N, C-alpha and C positions, 0 to 999 in steps of 0.2 A: 400548430401544436403548442400546448400550456407547459410552461415548465414551472418544477415546485424547487423549495428550496427546504431543505431538510438536512439534520443536524444527528449526528449518532455515533453508535463506538465500533471501529469493526472487532468484527468476533469469530473470522478465520484468515486462514494466510492468504494473500494475493497471489495468484495465478495464470498466468501465461498461457491462453489456450489455444492461442491461432496465429501463426506466422507465416503461414504459406502462402498466402493469398498480398503478401507482402505488405499487410494490415495487421500490428499487434493487438491484439485483443485482455485485456485482462478481466479477473471475475474476482469478485471477494462480495462477503455477506456483512452490513450493516445493519445493526440493530438501533430504531429509532423507536422510545416509549414500547419498549419489550417486548416489541414486535421484529421478526430477522427480514430483512430485503436482501434479495438477489439482484448484486450491480455490476453492471459492465463499463466498461469506461475502454476508448479506441484511438490509434493512432499513436504517434510520439508521444501524447501524454501519459500511456500505460507504461511506459518505461521509467518516464521520471515517478511516476504515483509509485511504483515497485520499488523504487530505491528511497521514497521519501517516508511512508508509510507502512507501519508494522502495525501487524494483531493487537491492539488494544489502544490505538489513537483513536482520540477526536474527530474527528471532522464535519466540516460543513457543506454539503455539497447542494449544486444547482442539475435537476434532473428532466429529463423527458420517461416518461413508463411506455415502454411499447407493450405488443400484443401478446408477449408471452408474462405480464405483469414482474416483469424486471427494470429496475432504475438502469436508464444509460446516462450515462454520468457529462455533461459538457464543463463544470467546472466544479476546482472543488479548493477549497481552504482548508490547510493542519490548523486545527486550533490548540492539540496540547500533544508536543511530539513527545514521545517515550524516550528516556534515556539509560541510555547503554552505559555501562561503568565498563571501563579495559583498565584492565591490573596491571601496570608494566612491573615487574620486578627485576629487572637488568638483565643482561645477556647471559644467556647458558651454556656460553665458551666455555673451555678451559683456562686456566692462566695459561700464562705461554711460561716454557722450560729456558730457563739460563742456565747455557754449558760454562762450566768454570773450567 
């Protein structure tokens, strides 16, 4: 089987579609040259992928095409990670009351 390297942007949410067999499968859509591709990633990589990659991330993938014209991911590299800002404004607990 011939492997290909493609790069693109994730344009859908990553969904875990099967864990009943013991092997997790994740599904997402990648946009490469303005064309969407359905991609699958299997095994423990699926959980790591779900944790690292978000909608809008840029990836470099090493893939194998299957008979349904989906791309099965063998390896991935995160090119541009989206940054999420976390704004912490301090504790929201009330002040302690002192009895005099």
